[in-house]
C-alpha positions in Angstrom: -3.2 -7.2 -15.8 -1.2 -6.7 -18.8 -3.0 -5.6 -22.1 -1.4 -5.9 -25.5 -2.4 -4.5 -28.6 -2.5 -7.2 -31.2 -2.4 -4.9 -34.2 -2.2 -8.0 -36.6 -5.7 -9.3 -35.3 -7.2 -5.8 -34.4 -8.0 -6.5 -30.8 -6.6 -5.9 -27.5 -5.8 -9.1 -25.3 -5.3 -9.9 -21.8 -4.2 -13.1 -20.4 -5.7 -14.3 -17.1 -5.1 -17.6 -15.6 -4.1 -19.1 -19.0 -7.5 -17.7 -20.5 -7.5 -14.8 -23.1 -9.8 -11.8 -22.7 -10.3 -9.6 -26.0 -11.5 -6.3 -27.0 -12.0 -6.4 -30.7 -11.4 -3.1 -32.9 -11.7 -1.2 -36.1 -9.2 1.4 -37.0 -10.4 4.7 -38.5 -8.3 7.9 -39.0 -7.5 9.1 -35.5 -10.4 6.8 -34.1 -10.6 3.2 -32.6 -14.3 1.7 -32.7 -14.2 -0.4 -30.1 -16.8 -3.3 -31.3 -16.8 -6.4 -29.1 -15.5 -7.4 -25.8 -15.2 -11.2 -24.7 -14.2 -13.0 -21.4 -14.0 -16.5 -21.2 -16.7 -18.1 -18.8 -13.8 -19.2 -16.7 -13.1 -15.7 -15.9 -16.6 -14.1 -15.5 -17.7 -12.3 -12.4 -14.2 -11.4 -11.7 -14.3 -7.8 -13.3 -11.8 -8.8 -15.8 -14.1 -6.7 -18.7 -14.1 -3.6 -16.5 -10.3 -3.7 -15.6 -9.4 -4.3 -19.2 -11.9 -1.5 -20.6 -10.3 1.1 -18.3 -6.8 -0.1 -19.5 -7.6 0.1 -23.2 -9.3 3.5 -22.7 -6.1 4.8 -21.2 -4.0 3.3 -24.2 -6.3 5.1 -26.5 -6.3 8.6 -24.6 -2.4 8.3 -24.1 -2.0 7.7 -27.9 -4.1 10.8 -28.6 -6.8 9.3 -30.4 -10.6 9.0 -30.0 -13.1 5.9 -29.4 -16.2 5.0 -30.7 -18.0 2.6 -28.2 -20.0 0.1 -30.6 -19.8 -2.5 -27.9 -22.9 -2.4 -25.4 -20.3 -3.0 -22.7 -18.1 -0.4 -23.4 -20.9 1.8 -24.1 -22.5 1.1 -20.5 -18.8 1.4 -18.8 -18.3 4.9 -20.5 -21.9 6.0 -19.3 -20.8 5.0 -15.7 -17.3 6.6 -16.1 -17.9 9.9 -17.6 -14.3 10.9 -17.2 -13.9 8.8 -20.2 -16.6 11.0 -22.3 -13.8 13.2 -23.3 -12.3 10.8 -25.8 -15.5 9.6 -27.2 -15.9 10.6 -31.0 -18.9 12.6 -31.7 
């Protein structure tokens, strides 16, 4: 899966089988607030949201930024994968 940062729309995007999954964000100084995750119903149940979240968190970490997980899905993902707690903004 390839995840791109569409900075004009403030969202990460991944196209899978002709459908677009997104994670919307808000930019703050040194921090990205991940606000909403959306996967089309055609792709549900395939782990797309989890795989995309992993790739987005890696991009954020590599940029040296922090994350605020306001999206309930991403908040739960980080709880299940505590290795990402190090980039969560306190």
